[in-house]
N, C-alpha and C positions, 0 to 999 in steps of 0.2 A: 591649554585644552580645557574645555568646559567640563563641569562635573557630570553632566548627562553623557557627553561623548566618552569620558573615561569609563563610566559605568557600562555603556554599550560595548565599548572595546574590550573591557574585562570579561563581560558575559560571553561575547563572541569567542574570545580566546579560550575560555573554559570549555565551551561547547566543542571547539575544534580539538583541544587537547583530549577531552573525554572520548571523542570519536576516534582519534588516533590510537589511544590506549585500547579501546575496545577492538579495533581492527588488529592489534598486535596479539591478541589472545584467542580470537575466534575467527574461523573462516565464515564467509557469508553462508547463510542457510541456502540449501538447494531444495526448494519446494518443487516437486516434480510428479508427473503421472507416468505410468508405465508405457513403454519401456524407457529407461534412462540410466545414465551412469555419471559419476563424478569422481575426481581424484584431487581433493583439496590438500594443501600443504601450508602449515603455519610454522613459526619458529618454535621448535620443540615437539612437533607432531606432524604426522601425515597419515592419510587414509585413502582408501579406494572402495567404492561400493556401486552396486547395480540394483535397480528396482525392477522386479518382475511381477506380473499379475497372472493369477491362475485360480480358478475355483472361487471367485468372489473375494479374494484377498490379495494384498500386496506384500511382497517379501523384499526386504532390504538385506543384501548380503555382501560381504567383502572382508576387509581387514583394516585394523587401526594399529599404528606403531608409535611408540614413544621414542623420540630421537634425541633427547637431551637429558643429561644427569642433573636434575633440578629438584627432585623430590615430588614432582607433580606427575600426574597420569594423563595420557592422551585419551580423550573421551569423544565418542560419537554419540550425540543425543539425537534420537529419532522421534518425531511426532507423526503418528499416522493420521490420515484424513478422518479417522473416526475419533480423534482426540486422545487416543491412548499414547503414552510415552514409554519408550524403552531406551536402553543405552548399551554401549559396548566400550570396554576400556582396556588399555595396555599400560602397565606401570613398569618403570625402570628402563633406562636407556637401552635401545636395541631390541626391546621386546615387541613382537608383532603378534596380535591376536586375530584370529578369524572370527567372524560373527555372521549370524543369520537371524533376523527378527521379522516376524510376520504380524500383520494387522488385518483382521477380518472386516468385511463389509465396506471396503474402500479400494480405490486404485491409485491413491495419492499418499505421499509421505514427504516430510521435510526433515532433512538431516543436516547436522552442524558438527564440525570438528572443533574441539576446544581443549584447553588444559585445565585440569582441576586438581 
């Protein structure tokens, strides 16, 4: 195998491995406008949320649950269409936390479930 081919193969393998690792710790982001809902699940965490709009703001409400004893917390990170960032978290296996986060001046938000 030529040196160039080995380099390209190694680089491609690294990208695929990094992509696979990223998918293992975070659910795809859900960029959405009102009304919408999602129920992502990853190894160690799960969540469910709904986006609602009223009075010039979007509210993301639901729950997040830590499902594994690993010392990490289940976290929902939310970025409003106005650029503001908020989060909700549940720590310790079996713990489920309700949350409601609002963002003014927008009808969009992007939410992502992860472990931290």
